[in-house]
C-alpha positions in Angstrom: -5.3 -12.2 0.1 -3.2 -9.1 0.4 -4.6 -5.9 1.7 -2.9 -2.5 1.1 -4.0 0.4 3.3 -2.6 3.7 2.0 -3.1 6.9 4.1 -1.7 10.2 2.8 -1.9 13.8 3.9 -2.6 15.2 0.4 -5.7 15.5 -1.7 -5.8 13.5 -4.9 -8.1 13.4 -7.9 -10.3 10.5 -8.8 -7.9 9.8 -11.7 -4.9 9.7 -9.3 -6.9 7.4 -7.0 -7.6 5.0 -9.9 -4.0 5.1 -11.0 -2.8 4.3 -7.5 -5.2 1.4 -7.3 -4.0 0.1 -10.7 -0.3 0.5 -9.8 -0.7 -1.2 -6.4 -2.4 -4.1 -8.3 0.7 -4.5 -10.4 3.1 -4.0 -7.6 1.7 -6.7 -5.3 2.9 -9.2 -7.8 6.5 -8.5 -6.5 5.4 -10.9 -3.7 5.5 -14.4 -5.2 2.0 -15.9 -5.3 0.2 -12.6 -4.8 -1.9 -10.9 -7.5 -4.6 -8.3 -8.0 -7.2 -11.0 -8.2 -7.4 -11.2 -4.4 -6.0 -7.7 -3.6 -8.1 -5.3 -1.5 -7.0 -1.7 -1.5 -7.9 1.2 0.8 -6.8 4.7 -0.3 -7.4 7.6 2.2 -6.3 11.0 1.0 -6.3 14.2 3.2 -5.6 12.4 6.5 -4.3 14.2 9.5 -1.0 12.5 9.0 2.1 14.1 10.6 5.8 13.2 10.2 8.5 14.7 12.2 5.9 16.8 14.0 4.6 18.4 10.8 2.1 17.8 8.1 3.6 20.4 5.7 5.3 17.9 3.4 3.4 15.3 1.4 3.5 12.1 3.5 2.1 8.6 3.3 1.7 5.5 5.5 1.2 2.2 3.7 0.3 -0.9 5.6 0.4 -4.3 3.8 -1.1 -7.4 5.2 -0.4 -10.7 3.5 -1.7 -14.2 4.0 1.3 -16.5 4.7 4.9 -15.4 4.5 7.1 -13.7 1.9 10.8 -13.3 1.4 12.3 -10.1 2.8 13.7 -9.3 -0.7 10.1 -9.2 -2.0 9.3 -6.6 0.7 12.3 -4.6 -0.2 11.3 -4.5 -3.8 7.7 -3.6 -2.9 8.8 -0.8 -0.7 10.9 0.7 -3.5 8.0 0.3 -5.9 5.6 2.0 -3.5 8.0 5.0 -3.3 8.1 5.2 -7.1 4.4 5.0 -7.4 3.5 7.6 -4.8 6.2 10.0 -6.0 5.1 9.8 -9.6 1.3 9.8 -9.0 0.9 12.0 -5.9 4.2 13.8 -5.4 4.8 12.0 -2.1 8.4 11.2 -1.2 8.1 10.8 2.6 6.5 7.5 3.6 6.6 4.5 5.9 5.7 1.1 4.8 4.8 -1.7 7.2 4.2 -5.4 6.6 2.2 -7.9 8.5 2.0 -11.6 7.8 -0.9 -13.7 9.0 -1.7 -17.4 9.0 -5.4 -16.6 9.3 -7.3 -14.7 6.7 -11.1 -14.7 6.4 -13.1 -14.4 3.2 -16.9 -14.2 3.4 -17.9 -17.0 5.7 -14.7 -19.0 6.1 -11.0 -18.7 6.5 -8.2 -19.7 4.1 
């Protein structure tokens, strides 16, 4: 039950959006037990996102929520992978990545 929320201050094409979604689906497998089968992704281009007081440079903020816990090494690997993905697909090199772990995750009418 991971959720990836990606906000960026650049515009992207529909093809780039699809590529980001596909690459995030592969990258989430760096966290043991997680896969694209239960992954939800939100991609928001053209956000009013500022870094160091400016929005002149391509910038992104990625928030990842996972059900349960993961090893910090998995998060390190995922952060590096996000950087590669966003640099290659959208030309973004400035980014923050945050991780949240939860023991309660709802799906439809019940919780896991």
